[in-house]
C-alpha positions in Angstrom: 49.3 -94.2 -7.1 50.4 -93.6 -10.7 47.9 -92.0 -13.1 47.5 -92.5 -16.9 45.5 -90.7 -19.6 42.6 -92.5 -21.4 43.3 -92.5 -25.1 39.5 -92.3 -25.9 38.2 -89.5 -23.6 41.5 -88.0 -22.2 40.3 -88.6 -18.7 43.1 -89.1 -16.0 42.6 -92.5 -14.3 44.5 -94.9 -12.1 47.1 -96.9 -14.0 46.0 -100.1 -12.4 42.5 -100.0 -14.0 42.0 -102.1 -17.0 39.0 -100.0 -18.2 38.5 -96.2 -18.1 36.3 -95.2 -15.2 34.9 -92.3 -17.3 34.1 -93.8 -20.7 34.5 -97.5 -20.1 37.0 -98.0 -22.9 39.8 -100.6 -22.5 43.0 -98.9 -21.4 45.3 -101.5 -22.8 49.0 -101.3 -22.1 51.1 -98.2 -22.3 54.3 -98.0 -24.2 56.3 -97.9 -21.0 54.6 -101.0 -19.7 55.5 -102.9 -22.9 59.2 -101.8 -22.6 59.4 -102.8 -19.0 58.4 -106.3 -19.6 61.0 -109.1 -19.7 61.9 -109.5 -23.4 62.6 -113.2 -22.6 59.0 -113.7 -22.0 57.1 -114.7 -25.2 53.9 -113.3 -23.9 51.7 -112.1 -26.7 49.7 -109.0 -26.0 46.6 -108.3 -28.1 45.2 -104.8 -28.1 41.5 -104.4 -28.7 39.1 -101.6 -28.3 36.4 -103.7 -26.8 36.4 -105.5 -23.5 36.4 -109.3 -23.5 33.1 -110.9 -23.9 33.1 -112.3 -20.4 33.6 -108.8 -18.9 30.7 -107.2 -20.8 28.3 -109.2 -18.6 29.5 -107.3 -15.5 27.9 -104.1 -14.3 29.5 -100.9 -15.5 30.1 -99.9 -11.9 32.7 -102.7 -11.8 34.8 -100.5 -14.1 34.3 -97.3 -12.2 31.3 -96.0 -14.3 28.2 -94.5 -12.8 25.4 -97.0 -12.6 22.3 -96.6 -14.9 19.3 -95.3 -13.0 16.3 -97.6 -12.6 12.9 -96.9 -14.1 11.6 -95.9 -10.6 14.4 -93.3 -10.3 13.4 -91.5 -13.6 10.5 -89.1 -13.1 10.0 -88.8 -16.9 8.9 -92.4 -17.2 6.1 -91.9 -14.7 5.0 -88.7 -16.6 5.0 -90.5 -19.9 2.8 -93.3 -18.5 0.5 -90.8 -16.9 0.1 -88.8 -20.1 -0.4 -91.9 -22.2 -3.5 -92.7 -20.0 -4.7 -89.1 -19.4 -4.8 -87.7 -23.0 -7.0 -90.4 -24.5 -9.3 -90.1 -21.5 -9.6 -86.3 -22.0 -10.2 -86.7 -25.7 -13.0 -89.2 -25.1 -14.7 -87.0 -22.5 -14.4 -84.0 -24.8 -16.1 -85.9 -27.6 -19.1 -86.9 -25.5 -19.4 -83.5 -24.0 -19.3 -81.7 -27.4 -21.8 -84.2 -28.8 -24.2 -83.5 -26.0 -23.9 -79.7 -26.2 -24.4 -79.8 -30.0 -27.6 -81.7 -29.6 -28.9 -79.3 -26.9 -28.0 -76.2 -29.2 -29.9 -77.8 -32.1 -32.9 -78.4 -29.9 -32.9 -74.9 -28.5 -32.6 -73.4 -32.0 -35.6 -75.4 -33.2 -37.6 -74.2 -30.2 -36.6 -70.6 -30.9 -37.6 -70.9 -34.6 -40.9 -72.4 -33.7 -41.5 -69.7 -31.1 -40.6 -67.0 -33.7 -42.9 -68.5 -36.3 -45.9 -68.6 -33.9 -45.3 -65.1 -32.3 -46.6 -62.0 -34.0 -44.3 -59.0 -33.7 -44.3 -55.5 -35.1 -40.5 -55.5 -35.5 -39.5 -57.1 -38.8 -35.9 -58.2 -39.1 -34.4 -59.0 -42.6 -32.1 -57.7 -45.2 -32.4 -54.0 -46.1 -33.8 -53.7 -49.7 -36.1 -51.7 -51.9 -39.7 -51.9 -51.0 -42.4 -51.4 -53.7 -45.9 -50.3 -53.0 -48.7 -52.4 -54.4 -50.9 -49.3 -55.0 -51.1 -45.5 -54.7 -53.5 -42.6 -54.9 -53.1 -38.9 -55.2 -55.0 -35.7 -54.6 -55.1 -35.2 -58.4 -53.2 -36.2 -61.5 -52.5 -34.3 -64.7 -54.6 -35.5 -67.7 -56.7 -37.7 -65.4 -53.5 -39.7 -64.7 -53.0 -40.8 -68.2 -49.2 -40.9 -68.4 -48.8 -38.8 -65.2 -50.2 -41.1 -62.4 -48.6 -41.7 -59.0 -47.6 -45.1 -60.1 -44.7 -43.4 -62.0 -43.2 -42.6 -58.6 -42.0 -46.2 -58.0 -41.5 -47.6 -61.5 -37.7 -46.8 -61.6 -38.2 -44.7 -64.8 -38.1 -41.0 -65.6 -41.9 -40.4 -66.2 -43.2 -38.2 -63.4 -46.3 -37.7 -61.4 -47.9 -34.2 -61.9 -50.9 -32.8 -60.2 -53.7 -31.3 -62.3 -52.2 -27.9 -62.7 -52.7 -27.0 -59.1 -49.1 -25.9 -58.4 -48.8 -28.4 -55.5 -51.6 -26.7 -53.6 -53.3 -29.1 -51.1 -51.5 -32.0 -52.8 -51.0 -35.4 -51.3 -49.9 -38.9 -52.2 -50.7 -42.2 -50.5 -48.8 -45.5 -50.8 -50.0 -49.0 -49.7 -47.7 -52.0 -49.2 -48.6 -55.7 -49.4 -47.8 -56.2 -45.7 -46.5 -54.4 -42.7 -42.8 -53.7 -43.0 -40.1 -51.6 -41.4 -39.3 -48.5 -43.6 -35.9 -47.1 -42.7 -35.8 -44.3 -45.2 -37.1 -43.0 -48.6 -35.3 -41.2 -51.4 -37.2 -38.3 -52.9 -36.2 -37.4 -56.5 -37.4 -34.2 -58.2 -37.4 -34.0 -62.0 -33.9 -34.7 -63.3 -34.2 -32.9 -66.6 -33.0 -29.4 -65.8 -35.4 -27.5 -68.0 -38.5 -29.4 -66.8 -37.2 -29.1 -63.2 -36.9 -25.3 -63.5 -40.3 -24.7 -65.2 -42.4 -27.1 -62.9 -43.4 -26.4 -59.3 -41.3 -28.3 -56.8 -42.3 -29.8 -53.5 -40.9 -27.9 -50.5 -42.4 -28.7 -47.1 -44.0 -32.0 -46.6 -45.7 -34.0 -43.7 -45.2 -37.7 -43.6 -47.7 -39.9 -41.7 -48.3 -43.7 -41.4 -50.9 -46.1 -40.1 -49.6 -45.3 -36.7 -51.5 -42.2 -35.4 -48.5 -41.4 -33.1 -46.1 -41.1 -36.1 -45.6 -37.8 -38.1 -42.6 -36.3 -39.7 -42.1 -32.8 -41.1 -39.4 -32.2 -43.7 -38.3 -29.3 -45.8 -36.8 -30.4 -49.2 -34.1 -28.6 -51.1 -34.8 -26.8 -54.3 -32.6 -29.0 -56.5 -32.9 -32.0 -58.7 -30.6 -34.4 -56.8 -31.7 -37.3 -54.6 -32.8 -36.3 -51.1 -32.9 -38.9 -48.3 -35.5 -38.8 -45.6 -35.2 -41.1 -42.5 -38.5 -42.8 -41.6 -37.7 -45.7 -39.2 -41.3 -46.8 -38.8 -43.2 -50.1 -39.2 -46.2 -49.7 -41.4 -48.1 -50.9 -44.5 -49.4 -47.4 -45.3 -47.6 -44.1 -45.8 -48.9 -40.6 -46.8 -47.1 -37.5 -48.0 -48.9 -34.2 -47.6 -47.5 -31.3 -49.6 -47.6 -28.2 -47.4 -45.7 -25.7 -49.7 -43.8 -25.6 -53.0 -41.1 -23.8 -54.9 -42.7 -22.0 -57.9 -41.9 -22.8 -61.5 -39.6 -20.3 -63.3 -39.4 -19.0 -66.8 -36.5 -20.3 -68.8 -35.3 -19.0 -72.2 -38.5 -17.2 -72.8 -40.6 -20.3 -72.0 -43.3 -19.7 -69.4 -43.3 -21.8 -66.2 -45.7 -24.8 -65.9 -48.6 -24.8 -63.5 -48.1 -28.4 -62.5 -46.3 -29.8 -59.4 -43.9 -32.6 -60.5 -42.1 -35.4 -58.7 -40.1 -38.0 -60.6 -39.5 -40.8 -58.1 -40.0 -41.8 -54.5 -38.0 -45.0 -53.5 -38.6 -46.8 -50.3 -35.9 -48.8 -48.4 -36.8 -51.1 -45.6 -36.9 -54.6 -44.1 -39.7 -57.1 -44.2 
């Protein structure tokens, strides 16, 4: 059987076919077919690129084309239908689930807050910040405390506490806070002015105690006028510092040392 080439898709098909079995385009008449026709015939040949209207109603398989698959034969259609139903169902279930969980979390949070409010605990949790005593007392104060009292120790200023010319001997300072709080550490500051620091007696060994009889802390301070940190980590509303020993005052530029024990500042940091 003679073959011809489709002008549209270049497929090789049978010459007897009127339409291409590959692309479905009309094959028309080849030049050789037109020359082979009897010239005496007045047959008019019209070339078109579309099949006659009456042929378009026939299945493509009539022209050698592969038949279109039915909806049942396409797995993708079933998947699309399935997802169209499944996704909204999942979203709706998720909404109700999250709403229920959120309500339960709120209820549990309220219960925990109520329980925390009604329960007394020695552990206080809050933001770390400076804690100021509401009162203090000392073993002695220079000039009966007029300008040299222990309150100078937490006023954030340079005036100092000085004992009554006792060179730190048997000295102590007590601090009281408005409520029980967790003290993480304190910062001990000797006199910053270098001349006064040198001439005054300076605290050396100390013993720190609180309202808890089980707590005590020994610490040896450096003989300098920089800030010195002391870890406390205790919950209390009362703290006492006993002075066990001291660095002596020294002569400077012909000026005799002072007899007083001096401290410029004691700053407390804690939570509560």
